[in-house]
N, C-alpha and C positions, 0 to 999 in steps of 0.2 A: 282260157283264151291264150294265156302266155305259154302254157304247155303245148297247145295245139300249134302255135306259131314258132315254137322253140326259141322263145325270147325270155330273157331273165326278167324277173319282176323289177329289179333295180333299173334296168334299161327302159322298161315300160313307164315307170313313174318319172324317170328323168325326161322321157319324151313328152309326158303330159305337162311337165313344168315348163316346157319350151313352147311358147306360142309360135305360130307360123312365122312371125317377123323376127323371132329370136333363135331360130335354128342355127344360124351362123354363130351366134354367141355361144350356144351349147358346144358346137364343134371346136370353137376357140378354147373354151374351158377344158375340154377333154385333151386338146393338144398341150395346153399349159400343164395339166396334171401329168401327162406322159413325160414332159421335159423335167418337171420338178422331181418326179420319182426316179428318173434316170440320173439326175444331177442334184442330190439333196442339198448341197451347199451352194448352189447357184442363187445369187440374189436377183433382184428385179432387172438390173442392167444386162446381165448375161442371158437371162431368160428372154428379155426383149430382143436381144440380138439373135438368139436362136430362133425365136418366132419369126423375125423378119427374114431370116434365111430360108424359112419354110413357107414364105408367102403371106405372112400376117403383119402388115405395116401398122404397128401400134406405138403409141407414146408410152413413156415410162410410168407416168402417173396412172394410166389405165391398167397397165400390167400390175403395178403395186396394189391397186384396189382389188383386182380380181384375185390375186394371190392371197391377200388378206381375207377376203370373203371365203375362200376355199381352204383357209388354214394351211397354206403352203409356203409361207415365208420361212426361210431357213433359220435354224437355231444353232448357235455356236456352243460347243461343249467347252467348259472352262479348262484351262491348261494348268498342269502342275509343272514344277521345274526341277531339273537335275542338272548340275553343273557339268559341262563337257569340255570347257576351255580352261586348261591349266596354263595361265600366262605368267605365273611367278617362277621364272627360271633365268639362268644366266646366258642362255643361247642368244646369238645375234638375231635381230629382227630387221625386216625391210621397212623402208618408209612407205607411207600411204601414197601410192601413185594413181590409184583408181579414181580418186576424187577429181583429178584434173583431166580425165579421159573423156572425150566426146565420141560416143559410139556411132560409127557409120558403117561398119562391116562385121562379118562373122569372124570369129577367132582373133579378135582384137583384145578381148578381156575375158578371162575365165574367172569365175568366182567359186570358192570352195568353203565348205563348212561341215560340221558334225552335229548330229542330234541323237536322241535316244528313243528306243521303242520299248514299251513295257510288255513283259511276258508274265505268266502267272506267278513265277517265283523270283524273277530277276529282271535285268535290263539287257538289251542288246543295243549296239551302236551303229548308226548309219552315217556314212560319209558320202558326199555328193559334190560333183563339179558341174557347173552350168555355163553355157555360153551366155554372157551378159547381154548380148544384142538380141538373140532370138529366144532367150529364156529356156532353151532346150537342155535337158539333162544329158550330158555327154559321157559321164562316168560316175559310177557309184559302187559302194561295197558295204556289206553288212557283216559285222564281226561281234564276237562275244566280249571283246575287250577294247580299251581305248588306246592300244599300242599304235605306234607309227605305221605298222603294216596295214592298218585299216585305211588310212589316207593314201598310202602308197598304192594300194590296190585300185582305189578309185582313180588316181592319177594315171596309172598305167592303162586302165581301160580307156580313159579319155584320149591318151596318146595313140592308142591303136585305132580309134574311131575318127580322129580329126587330124588334119595336117597342122603342123606348127608354122604359123606365119611369122615373118620377120617382125620383131617388136612385140610379140604376144606377151601380155601381162597376166600373171597368175595372182589373184587377190584372195586373202584369207584373213582369219583373226591371228592373234599372236600365240595360239596354242602350241604346246611343246611338240606336238606331232608335226606341224607345218614348219617348225624351226629345226627339226632333227636333221642331222647330217645326211642321212639317207634321202630324205625328201628334198633337201636343198640341192644335193648333188644331182638328182634326176632333173630338176629344173635347169641347172647349169649345163648339163650335158646336151639338153635340147635347145639351148639358147633362149629359155623363157625367163622373163624379167619378173622377179618377186615383188610383191606389194602386200602390206599388212595394215589392218585397221588400227586406229589409235587405241590406246589402252582403255578398256572399259567402255567402248563406244560401239554397240552392235549396229547402229545406223550406218556405219561405214561399209557394212556388208549387207545392205538392205535387200538386195535381190535374192541372196541365199536365204535370208530370214523369211522372205515372202514365200519362197518355195516350201520351206518347212511348214509354214502356216497352212498352205494349200494341201500338202500331203497329209497332215494330221487331221485337219477338219473334214476333208473330203474322203479320206480312206482309213487312216489308222484308227481314229476314234469310232469308226463304224464297225470295227472288227474286234474280236477277242482272240488274239493270237495264242494258240495253245503251245506251239513249239517254235524253235528257231527256224526250221525249214518252212513251216507254215507262214511265218512272217516274211521270209525271203521270197517265196513264191508270190505272195500277194503284193508285196511292194514292187517286185519286178514287173508284174502285170500292170500295176497302176502307172509306173513310170514309163514303161515302153509302149503300152497300148492305149492308155488313157491320157496321161498328162502330156506326153510329147506329141501325140497324134490327134487327139480329139478335143481336149479341153480348150475352151476359148479364153484368150488372154486379152484383157482390156488394153494393156500396154502395146499389144501387137495389132491393134485395130480389130479385135475380136476374131483373131485367127489362132490356130494351134501353132506351136513352135515349128513342127514339120511343115505345115502349110505356109507359114511365114518364110521359112528358108527356101522352100520351093519357089515362092513368088520372087524372092531375091535372085535366085539362080536364073529364072526366066528373064528378068529385067536385064541382068548382066549379059545374057547371051543374045539379046536383041541387037 
């Protein structure tokens, strides 16, 4: 019968399991499965928001129950650590100005940081700069070494993409790359005010740390990068096409950074 109707056996048995009054529940479970497969690291909150945007008004408890029943609750991969911040140096550092900033507009505070990506035989290093208000990645660079040119390349990309507003603050850790003369001179030439975290306190740069957690759990740990170019292509796709444009952020009212910025521009133009 399945062959005659060109229906898979799995679909047939799934249909048998759904009583007439539960057809809608079956449709809901299929929709949840599609979302969970597309976004493997989404938890119940983001899946609930995605469902609501697709016309399924559900509470979080029901979403959690259905995810648990279907074995779709996301699993986190444990992280290993490689130190990327060399803060023991004699170079001048900036005071922490970011802690006292109340964010109300774009390009008020940029946050910068470095992480590492594992390849089969070694590591490569990724520097990124985010607009703290929209959480959008506005500059990034991938290099084989931790030299200052890595962070300089990310900063130069951000400067090409975004206007420098009066009073813009650039916040980072105390790593030697951000304290280097080349980096500090670029900030000074563009009138950007420097700010740095307190020594040994990663919570002072929490927005950048949150981005690394998202990048690694939702993309890097799902891949096995064979080469430097493979890593560059995949990370570029994730940042530009997924993280900035499609991924829902709870801090942005479950909008993507691009969507959030678009909404801000529309409100200003009214």
